[in-house]
N, C-alpha and C positions, 0 to 999 in steps of 0.2 A: 751460338758459337759450337761443333760439333765436340763432343768429348772425346779425347787422344784415350787410350786405349792405355793405365796407366798412368792415368794421370784426371782420372773421375772427379771434376768439384764433387765437394763435401757440402753433407747438408744437416752437417751440426750450424748450432746459432751460436749465438751471441751469449743467450742463457747456458745453455750449455757447457760453454768456455766460461762464467762463472763460478759450477756447479763443480767443478774440476782443478779454478784455483782458490777457490774456496776451503779448501783439505791444508791451505797453506795459513796459520793461524794469525800472518800478521797481514794479511787481507781480511782479514775476517770483518773489520769495522770497513772497508772500505768497498764492500762486495753487499751488502746490506741486509751484515749479521745473517739470524735464522734464518727469515723469509727468502734472503738469496733475490730480491726484485728491484732494488735499486738499480738505478740506469745508472747514475754517472757517479762515481769517472770514468767508470768502467767501459759506459759507447763512446765516447770523445777518444781513451786512450786507444779500444781497437783499432775505430779508423782510422785516428796519427800509424800506426803500427801498420794497419794494411797501404796506407799510402806508399811509407816508406818501402814496402817490402814489392811494392809496382811504381816505385819511381824509374825517370827514365834513363837509370844506369844497369836497369834490372828487366833485359833484354828475353825471359824468359817465352820459352817455345808454347807453354800451354797459355799461354793470355794473348794472343794473335789472334788477328782476328783478319777477313779480306773484306778490301773496299770494294762494293759492287762495282764490277768493271764495263766501262763506259767508254762509247765513243769519243775521239779527240771532232773540232769544228774551226773551220778553218779560221784564223786570227780570233779565235775567242781563247783568252788567256786561262779564266779561272770557273771551275765547273761546281753549281752547287749541290747538296746532295741530302740529304734524309739519315746519313751517319752521325748521332751525337755521344757515341763512348770513343773516341778519339784519345788517349793518351800523348801518345808520338808517331810520328811514321818511322817503321824498320828499310824498308828498300821499296823496291818498284821494280816495273819492264812495262816496257809498248812494244805492242806487237801490231809487223803490217797486216794487216785481217785480212786486206785483199789480197795476198802472194797465193796464188793455187797451189803453194806445197803444202805438204800437210804430213804428220806422222804416218798416217795409210802410205802416203808415197815416197816415204822414208826420206822426208827432206820437210821437215821441220819449220812454221812461217819463220820468218828470220825477226827475230826481237833487239831490242837495246834495251841498255839500264839505265836507269832512272838515278840521280843523286838524290837523295833523301836532305832538303836544311832544311834551317830554322826558318829563314824568311826572304821574300823574293817581291821584288818592287813590282809596280805598273811598269810593264815593260810595251814597245812596239817592234821590236826585231823580230824575225820570223826566219823561223829552220824547225829541225828534228827537236821536239825537245828532250832535254839530259836532264834536267833539275826540277824536284819541285815540293812543293811544301803543301801545309794546311794553316787554313785563314778560318773566324766566322764565316757562315755565310753573308751575316749582314755587313761584311766588309768587302765581299766580292765585288766586280764588276760586272753589272745588270745593262744589259742593253735595252730596246727601246723597242715594242710591238708595234711591227707594221704590219699595214691589213691589206691582202689582196694577193701575200706574199710568198713563195716554196719558199718551207721551211723541211731543206735535204737531210738524207742523210748520209754520210759516207760510206757505209757496205755498201758490196757490191755495184762499184763506180771503181773506175781506172784512176780515179784523182777526187778529191772531197770536192764537192761541189761546191759555190758561190751561195753564202747564205747570211741571215742574219746571225746575231748572237741571239743563241737559242734560251733563255732565260731573260725575265722580267721584275718589275716589281707593278701588280693589279694598283686599278683606282683604291681596294680596301687594304691595301698595305701589304698583300702576299706575294711572296716568290714564288713567282712558277720557272720552270725548268722541264725541258725537255728530256724524258729519262731515259736513255740509249741502253743499260741495265739491262730493260725491261725483254730486250731483243732476242734473247736468247743465247747470246753467240758464247763463240770458246774460241780454243786453239784450233781447233779442229773444224771449222764451219769452215764450208766450202770460200775458195776464193773467188775475183773475179777472171771470170773469161769469155766477158765480149757477150753475154748470158745474164738475162733478170737474175738476178738470188732473192729469194723473200725467205728472209729468218724466221726460225720457230719458231719465235714467241710474240708480245704483243708492236704492232708495230703505230708508234704516235708521230710517225709524219706526214705531212702534208702542204696543204696551201691551208692560208690564213683565211679568214671569216669580211667581212666587211662591219664587224664593232672587234671593239676591244675585248676580248674573256677578260672576268674575273670571276674569280672562290668568293663568298660569304665571309665577313670581316672575321675572322680567326680560326680560318678553316682547319681539317685537321689535317698533319702532315700524312701524305700520301695519297689524297684528296686527287681523283681525274675531273679534269674541265675541257669538256669540248670545245674547237674554236675550227669550225666546218669539219677540216679532215683532219686537223689539225689535233693533236692531246698532252695538254697539260701537264706537268705534276706539282703539287704542292710542296714547297719544300720546309720545312721545318723551321723554325725562324733562332732556333736555338742547336743549330746542326754546323757543319762544315763541310766545307769548300778546299779541293784543290786546285791551286796556282800552279802553270808551267813557268818554264824560260828555254827558250825565248817561245813564242805565243806559234803552233801550226800551220805549218804555214799554206800563203792563197798558192789553188792547185795541186798542193803538197798532197802525200798520204794521210791516208788516217788511220790514227791508231789506237788501236787496244789496250787501253790502261785497265793493270792491273798493278793495286798498289798492298803494300803489307803495313799495317798497323798495330801497335799495343793498346790494348783498352785501356780507360783510363779507371781508377778504383773505384768500385763502385762506395754510395752512401748508404752507411748504417743507420736507421732511423730507429731501431729500437730492438727491444732483447730477443724479438721474435726471427731476425734477419739473419738469414742464413751466413755463412762464412767465406761463400763463394767470392770469388771465381778461383780461391785458393784449393790445389788441388788435397786430397787426402791426406798423400804423403806426405804435405808439405806443411801441416798444419801443426807441428813442430816448431817449423819458425815464427810461426804466429804468438803459438802459446807462448813460447818465450819471450818473445821482444813482448807482451802486454805484463809477464813479472816482471818483466825489466820498469817496465815505465809506470806499474801499479806500485814497485819498491820504489821509486824516485816518491811519492808521493809520500810516503810513509820517513825513507833514509834518504835523503836528497845526493851526498856522496859514495853509499852503496847501491845506489839504483842506476845513478851515473856508470860508475863499474861496471855495473853490470852490461845497464845497455851500449856501450861498447863494446864487451864479449859480446851480443849478440849482433849488435855491424859485421865484426870482424869472421862469426857464425854464416851469419847470409853472404858474406862477400865469397865465402868458400864453398858455400850451396849451389851461389851461380858458377864459379868456376869448374866446377864437379864437370862438365862440358868442354872444359878446355882439352880436352883429349881426343876432341876431334878435331881435324883438320880446320882452320879457319881461309875463309874464299877471298877477305874483301882483302888482303895482302900483296904485296908487291915483290913480286917476281922478275931476276932478272934476265933479258931474253936473248943473251949471249952465253956459254957454256964456256966451260974452261977448257975447251979444248976450239975454240972462236968460232962455234956456227951458230948462225940466225936460225929464230923460228922462221917459217915458212907462214904467209899472212892467216892459211887455211888453222893452223897449230891452234888449237885450245888451251891457254893459255890458266894457272891456278891452283888452285888445295889439289885441283884432280892430276894433274901433271909439271911441278914445280922444280926438277929436276934439269930441262932443259935441254937442247934438240941430243947431247952427245949421248941419252938412254936410246935414241931412234938406233933403227938397223941403217945401215951403211945408203946414203942418198936421201938420207930425210932431215928437213931440215936447213939444208944448206940451199 
């Protein structure tokens, strides 16, 4: 994950945290005495506090990751990946990647927001996807490999080509998929203008062979498997997939999916583990939480009171961003003067006051 300026991930370790807390005499017996090398209960409590800081109601900006952007396939609902650190989905958009506009000609490609939800059932309805959830790769819907068949790419075409589901389980139990994130696309990629477009990255599409491809048993995630002119990628069985509702439509647009998620808390396995991804200036929260948790080991009532106070401090730290306007809220489309928004006008935090503030003629 790139380091956000001002949010450098700490390089401090669990052992350094133990050394700091040993200045409190009441923790001396819990932290290994003079040597200070006792793993428990410090390691377990630090993991618990880290999980609380990164819980689903804590949307820290410094803990965000971008799912490798990929292309939708007609009638394919699930898209497996090698992403393994998902805590929860935050938001996403789908981009009309074949639209010929771009920022270079002052008309950005059209996009639509994705509503991130907890669960989506298997479905057959097809249209423009507007909901997305994440599921384990192992529970995704897989297709069946087909011999001598074109596995097409939706980029650079007027409509998504008809193609089989582009993921299947080989004879050795490996999850294989066509990884469109390798195409090297972004929102500035040229749109379709009746001419062939060659993506700048690796191109895994083509026509399958006559013998079903297979990776060795337990193949390393990311391994590439050649299948005539198609190249399959091995997915991590412990990875996650994105599931959409409705299904991308047959002969509809190809959508470029950009989703943002919060990383799951890492597991600290020893005293030498770094306290990452907590940034340096947030270490006080982790330290205070561990201090409260250690106090509970010696004095339950006092520790519970300290932990409750720490929870309040944690929420206050997150709410420090409340000074920023929130985009995901509802605003009326009619002002006190009775004028409505025109369809082209932007709604949201950037313009919450209605057409009354536009010059005459706007919003009517």
